[in-house]
C-alpha positions in Angstrom: 0.0 0.1 0.4 1.4 3.4 -1.0 1.5 6.3 1.7 -0.1 8.8 -0.8 -3.4 6.5 -1.6 -3.8 5.6 2.3 -3.8 9.6 3.3 -5.7 10.5 0.3 -8.6 8.0 1.9 -8.9 11.0 4.9 -9.0 9.7 8.6 -12.4 7.7 8.6 -10.7 5.4 5.1 -7.6 5.3 6.7 -9.5 3.6 10.4 -11.7 1.0 8.0 -8.4 0.4 6.4 -7.6 -3.2 7.8 -4.0 -3.7 5.8 -2.1 -0.8 6.9 -4.3 2.2 8.8 -3.5 0.6 12.2 0.5 0.8 11.6 0.4 4.5 10.0 -1.7 5.5 12.8 1.0 4.4 15.5 3.5 6.3 13.3 1.9 9.4 13.4 0.8 9.0 17.1 4.3 8.3 18.0 5.5 11.6 17.0 5.9 14.8 18.9 5.0 17.0 16.1 1.6 18.0 15.3 0.0 17.0 11.7 -2.9 18.3 9.8 -4.1 17.1 6.5 -5.9 19.1 4.1 -7.3 18.0 1.1 -6.7 20.2 -1.9 -10.0 21.8 -1.9 -8.7 23.2 1.6 -10.7 21.4 3.9 -9.4 19.8 7.1 -9.8 16.1 6.5 -7.6 15.1 9.7 -5.2 16.8 12.5 -3.8 14.5 15.6 -4.1 15.3 18.8 -0.8 17.5 19.1 -2.0 19.8 16.6 -5.2 20.6 18.1 -3.5 21.2 21.4 -1.3 23.4 19.7 -4.4 25.9 18.6 -6.2 25.3 21.7 -9.1 23.1 20.5 -10.2 19.7 20.6 -11.7 19.4 16.8 -11.5 19.9 13.6 -14.6 22.4 13.6 -12.8 24.5 16.2 -9.7 24.3 14.4 -11.8 25.9 11.6 -12.5 22.9 9.0 -11.4 25.1 6.1 -8.4 26.8 5.3 -10.9 30.1 5.4 -12.4 29.1 8.7 -8.7 28.3 10.2 -8.1 32.3 8.9 -11.1 33.6 10.4 -9.9 32.1 13.7 -6.2 32.3 13.9 -4.1 35.6 13.1 -0.4 34.9 12.1 2.6 36.7 12.2 6.3 36.2 11.4 8.7 36.3 14.6 9.6 39.8 14.0 5.8 41.0 14.4 5.1 41.2 11.2 1.4 40.2 10.4 0.4 37.7 7.4 -2.7 38.3 5.2 -4.8 35.2 4.7 -3.4 34.4 1.1 0.3 34.1 2.7 -0.8 31.7 6.0 1.2 28.2 5.3 -2.1 26.4 4.3 -2.8 28.7 1.4 0.5 28.6 0.0 0.6 24.7 0.8 -2.7 24.9 -1.6 -0.9 26.7 -4.1 1.5 23.8 -4.7 4.7 25.8 -3.0 6.5 23.8 -0.1 7.9 24.9 3.0 11.2 23.8 4.3 10.5 25.8 7.9 8.8 28.9 8.6 8.6 30.0 12.3 4.9 32.2 12.7 3.3 33.5 15.6 -0.1 31.9 16.3 -3.2 33.9 17.7 -6.5 32.9 18.5 -8.5 36.0 17.7 -11.3 35.1 20.3 -8.8 35.5 23.5 -5.7 36.6 21.9 -3.7 33.4 23.5 -0.8 33.0 21.2 1.8 29.9 20.2 4.9 29.6 18.4 5.1 27.5 15.7 7.7 26.1 13.6 6.3 24.7 10.4 6.8 22.7 7.2 4.9 21.4 4.7 4.3 18.1 2.1 2.6 17.6 -0.6 1.5 13.9 -1.4 0.8 13.1 -5.2 -1.4 10.2 -6.6 0.0 8.0 -8.9 -0.9 10.2 -11.9 1.0 13.0 -10.1 -1.5 15.1 -8.8 -1.5 16.6 -5.4 -3.9 14.0 -3.4 -3.0 14.9 0.4 -1.0 17.9 1.6 0.5 17.8 5.0 1.2 20.4 7.8 3.7 19.5 10.2 3.9 21.4 13.2 6.7 21.9 16.0 5.7 24.0 19.5 8.7 26.4 20.0 6.0 28.3 22.1 8.3 28.0 25.3 11.1 28.3 23.9 10.3 31.9 22.2 8.5 32.6 25.6 12.0 32.2 27.1 13.8 34.1 24.6 11.1 37.1 24.9 11.8 37.2 28.9 15.4 36.9 28.0 15.2 40.3 25.3 13.2 42.0 27.9 15.8 41.5 31.0 18.2 42.2 28.6 17.0 45.7 27.2 16.3 46.7 30.7 19.3 45.4 32.3 21.3 48.9 33.1 24.5 46.7 32.9 26.3 47.5 29.4 25.7 44.6 27.4 26.6 43.7 23.8 25.9 39.7 22.2 27.8 38.7 19.4 27.2 35.4 17.3 29.9 33.0 17.4 29.5 31.5 14.0 30.6 35.1 12.1 31.6 37.2 14.9 29.1 39.7 14.5 26.7 41.6 16.9 23.2 40.6 17.0 22.0 42.4 20.0 22.7 45.6 22.4 20.9 46.9 25.0 20.7 50.8 26.0 23.4 50.4 28.7 26.3 49.9 26.4 25.1 52.8 23.9 24.8 55.4 27.0 28.3 53.8 27.9 30.0 54.5 24.5 27.9 56.6 22.8 27.2 54.4 19.4 24.3 53.8 17.7 22.5 50.8 17.5 22.6 50.4 13.6 26.5 51.4 14.0 26.9 48.1 16.0 24.3 45.3 15.2 25.5 43.2 12.0 29.1 44.6 12.4 32.2 42.0 13.2 34.1 42.4 16.2 36.8 42.8 13.9 35.5 46.1 13.1 34.7 47.0 16.8 37.0 44.9 18.8 35.3 45.2 22.4 38.7 43.1 23.3 41.1 45.5 22.3 42.0 47.1 25.1 41.6 43.9 27.5 44.5 43.1 30.2 44.4 39.7 29.1 43.3 39.7 26.1 45.2 36.5 24.8 43.4 34.8 27.4 40.1 36.7 26.6 40.4 35.5 22.5 41.3 31.8 23.7 38.2 31.6 26.0 36.0 33.2 23.1 37.3 31.1 20.6 36.6 27.7 22.8 33.0 28.9 23.6 34.0 28.9 27.5 33.4 31.6 29.6 35.7 34.9 29.7 36.5 36.1 33.1 36.6 39.6 34.2 39.0 41.7 33.5 40.1 45.1 33.2 39.9 46.7 29.7 39.4 50.1 27.5 36.6 50.5 24.9 37.4 52.8 22.1 34.5 55.2 21.5 33.4 56.8 18.4 35.1 59.8 19.1 38.3 58.0 19.2 38.6 58.6 23.3 39.1 55.6 25.5 36.7 54.3 28.6 38.4 52.1 31.1 36.1 49.3 32.0 35.7 45.9 33.5 34.8 43.1 31.0 33.9 39.6 30.7 32.0 37.2 28.7 29.3 34.4 29.3 28.3 31.9 26.2 24.7 31.2 25.5 22.4 30.5 22.5 19.9 32.7 21.1 17.4 30.6 18.9 19.8 27.7 17.6 22.8 30.3 17.4 25.6 29.8 19.8 26.5 33.6 21.1 28.5 35.1 23.8 27.2 37.7 25.9 30.1 40.6 26.9 29.0 42.5 30.0 30.7 45.7 31.3 31.1 48.2 34.3 32.2 51.8 33.7 35.4 52.2 36.0 35.5 55.7 34.9 34.0 57.3 38.4 36.1 55.0 40.4 39.1 56.3 38.3 38.5 59.8 38.7 37.5 59.6 42.3 40.6 57.4 42.7 42.5 60.5 41.6 40.7 62.8 43.4 42.0 61.0 46.3 45.6 60.5 45.3 45.8 64.4 44.6 44.0 65.5 48.0 46.9 63.1 49.7 49.6 64.7 47.8 48.2 68.2 49.1 47.8 67.1 52.6 51.0 66.0 52.3 52.6 69.0 51.0 50.9 71.2 53.6 52.3 68.9 56.4 55.6 68.9 55.2 55.7 72.7 54.6 53.8 73.7 57.8 55.7 76.2 60.0 54.9 75.0 63.2 55.9 71.4 64.6 53.0 68.5 63.5 52.8 65.0 64.0 50.1 62.6 63.1 49.6 59.3 65.9 47.4 56.7 65.7 44.0 57.1 68.4 45.0 53.9 69.9 47.7 54.4 72.0 48.9 56.6 70.3 51.6 55.7 68.5 53.3 58.3 66.2 52.9 57.7 62.5 54.7 60.4 60.7 56.3 64.2 61.9 56.8 67.1 59.6 60.4 69.1 58.9 59.4 71.8 61.7 59.0 69.1 64.1 61.9 67.6 63.7 64.0 70.9 63.7 62.2 72.1 66.9 62.9 68.4 68.8 66.0 67.1 67.2 64.4 64.0 66.5 65.1 62.6 63.0 62.0 61.2 61.6 63.1 57.3 61.4 63.9 57.7 65.4 60.1 58.6 66.2 57.8 56.7 63.6 56.6 53.9 64.8 57.0 54.7 69.1 54.3 55.9 71.5 53.9 59.4 72.2 54.6 58.6 75.9 58.3 57.7 75.2 59.1 60.9 73.2 57.2 63.1 75.7 56.2 65.7 73.4 52.8 66.2 75.3 54.4 66.5 78.4 54.0 64.0 81.2 52.2 63.1 84.6 48.8 63.7 85.2 48.2 66.6 82.7 49.4 64.8 79.4 47.2 61.6 81.0 44.4 64.4 80.8 45.1 65.3 77.1 44.9 61.9 76.1 41.5 61.0 77.9 40.4 64.4 76.2 41.5 63.4 72.6 39.6 59.6 73.0 36.7 61.3 74.7 35.8 64.4 72.5 38.1 63.7 69.4 39.8 67.3 69.9 42.0 69.6 72.3 42.3 73.0 71.3 45.0 75.5 72.6 46.7 73.6 75.8 49.5 74.1 77.1 52.5 71.5 76.6 56.1 71.6 77.5 57.4 69.7 74.5 60.7 67.8 74.9 63.5 68.1 72.7 66.3 64.7 71.9 68.7 66.1 74.6 65.6 66.6 76.8 65.3 70.7 76.7 61.6 71.5 77.2 60.2 74.7 75.5 56.4 76.0 76.1 54.1 75.0 73.2 49.8 75.3 72.3 48.3 72.4 71.5 45.9 71.6 69.2 45.1 68.2 68.0 42.0 66.9 66.0 40.6 63.0 64.9 41.1 62.1 61.4 40.6 59.0 59.5 43.4 58.2 57.0 43.2 54.9 55.3 40.4 53.8 57.4 42.3 54.3 60.6 41.3 56.4 63.0 44.1 58.9 63.8 45.0 62.1 65.5 46.2 65.2 63.8 48.3 67.4 66.1 49.8 70.9 65.8 52.0 72.8 67.9 52.7 76.9 68.5 55.8 78.2 70.1 55.1 80.2 72.9 58.4 80.1 74.7 59.0 83.9 73.9 55.7 84.6 75.0 55.5 83.1 78.5 59.4 84.6 78.9 57.8 88.0 78.5 55.0 87.1 80.4 57.5 86.0 83.4 59.8 89.2 82.9 56.2 91.5 83.1 55.3 89.8 86.2 58.8 90.2 88.1 58.8 94.1 86.9 55.4 94.0 88.5 57.0 92.7 91.8 59.9 94.7 91.5 57.3 97.4 92.0 55.0 96.3 94.3 58.0 96.1 97.1 57.8 99.9 96.6 54.1 100.9 96.0 52.4 98.0 97.5 48.9 100.2 95.9 50.2 100.3 92.8 51.4 96.6 92.5 47.1 95.9 93.6 45.8 98.0 90.8 48.2 95.7 88.4 47.3 92.6 89.8 43.9 93.5 89.8 44.1 94.5 85.9 46.1 91.4 85.2 43.2 89.3 87.1 40.7 91.4 85.3 42.6 90.1 82.0 42.8 86.7 83.1 39.2 86.4 84.3 38.2 87.2 80.5 39.4 84.1 79.1 38.9 82.1 82.3 36.2 79.2 82.8 33.2 80.5 84.1 33.2 77.7 86.7 33.9 77.7 90.6 37.5 78.0 91.0 38.9 76.2 94.0 40.0 78.0 97.1 43.5 77.5 98.8 42.1 75.2 101.5 41.3 72.7 99.1 44.7 72.3 97.9 47.7 69.8 99.5 49.9 71.8 101.6 52.7 71.3 99.0 51.0 72.6 96.5 50.3 75.7 98.5 54.0 75.8 99.3 54.8 75.5 95.6 52.5 78.1 94.5 53.7 80.8 96.8 57.1 80.4 95.2 55.4 80.0 92.1 53.7 83.6 92.5 57.2 84.9 93.2 58.2 84.4 89.7 60.4 81.6 90.8 61.1 78.5 87.8 60.4 74.9 88.4 64.2 74.4 88.9 64.5 77.1 91.4 61.4 75.8 93.3 63.0 72.6 93.4 66.2 73.9 94.6 64.2 75.9 97.6 62.5 72.8 98.5 65.0 70.0 98.2 62.4 68.2 95.8 62.8 67.2 92.3 62.0 69.3 89.5 59.7 66.8 87.9 57.4 67.0 91.7 57.4 70.4 91.0 56.3 70.2 87.6 53.6 67.7 88.2 51.7 70.1 91.6 51.8 72.7 88.8 49.9 70.9 86.0 47.6 69.6 88.9 46.8 73.5 89.6 46.4 74.2 86.0 44.1 71.3 85.8 42.0 72.4 89.2 41.8 76.6 87.7 41.1 75.1 84.4 44.0 77.4 82.7 46.8 77.0 80.6 49.3 79.9 81.3 51.9 80.3 84.3 51.1 83.7 84.5 47.4 83.4 85.2 48.5 80.8 88.2 50.6 83.4 89.1 47.5 86.0 89.0 45.3 83.8 90.9 48.0 83.2 93.7 48.7 86.5 93.7 44.9 87.2 94.4 44.8 85.1 97.8 48.0 86.7 99.4 50.6 83.9 98.2 54.4 84.9 97.3 54.0 88.9 98.7 57.1 90.1 100.3 56.9 91.7 103.7 56.0 95.4 103.6 57.7 98.3 105.7 55.4 100.3 107.2 55.2 103.6 106.4 53.0 107.4 106.1 51.6 108.2 102.8 52.0 111.9 101.7 48.8 114.2 100.5 50.1 113.1 96.7 49.8 109.7 97.5 53.4 108.7 97.7 54.6 106.5 100.6 57.2 107.7 103.0 60.0 105.5 104.1 60.3 105.3 107.8 63.3 106.8 109.5 
């Protein structure tokens, strides 16, 4: 029995035929493809369950029954969304004697808009006389594949990460998203259909040989830095990578990119900022030092610091500040460290900066917490006030000399100095002499007389450091930072005054010495 003669009988004849219909039915049923048989007059003579399911129906009548009825129920379009006229439908082309090797069409049911994607091919079976006897449409369901491709298309287009896809068979670009166009400034038409030889996205890859080898082997291209050549001739630094994938039946490579230009700009700005800071730090006229907040370990000092102290940079970097003692020592120094860690700053506090040879000079210290390379640090600045303090001491000595002969004039000057001092003194209640230790009061008496720490130590027979500790403790209690302020405070309370010789006052106000 010839296939053509069997098929020409239609499904009723096939089922009634005793010789071969069962075999033919089993063959068709075993196919995963849908089959529709059309008579030369355009009527549907038979369709298998797969073909009916691919159109969302259960019978030939629901399918339309004829080529014309099918066109009334279904709208066909090519994959590029170009709609087909009814005379362009594969069934009509088949009735005209045209065979179709492969056609991809979108099939949309007019009643509810439901759609499928079919790959269609056709066959024409002739009778013994060579005339068309049976027309066959064979359908493959491509719906899931095209739905997946549409999802990929939407995700690819919406992805903000710049990307472009090249077909591996001819290395031509087939897809590009908006992110890549925005990154590079290319127009879509300048990319789609053009080859990688014309626009090479791997041209500036840092591991170009590896990238090309992976591209040829259709393997993943690891992320690496590269540069894209832009239409205007400039280059843009990017991070690129490649991932093989299939689009339809074509093997492709998806290239993705990340713009490194903002990061590069930030790095350049940071480097320039660090360079400016380093220059300002080195060239500052006053001693400066950078320390870690934890343990106050010295990270760097400037040239003015080495000039003022005699320490070479390599001799102090890496050492704790306490070993160098440029913040002083004792309770006063401990209070500075506590304040720095508690508040993050110190403002205009008097310290004694110790040089390498042990000489101490008076400085005003200001410090601020800063972050350097993700580490909390202390930037300290020191101002030399040695000459100013010497001037204050000389002034007080002169005042004391005058007071020996003119107590009322000395008192006036003391009051003036006290008023000036109170202008910058803390408003908090200050301690009285009775709250200070006896030794501290004794030391204050000599301080009020204008004696240095060394002279006081000799008079009391104690160590100079002990004198300094007492003075520092008084600084803290009074909330002052200058020795002159301590002298004024002590003089106000009667410390350091010398015995006065009794005498009479003349009418002019001058004191008359006793005979």
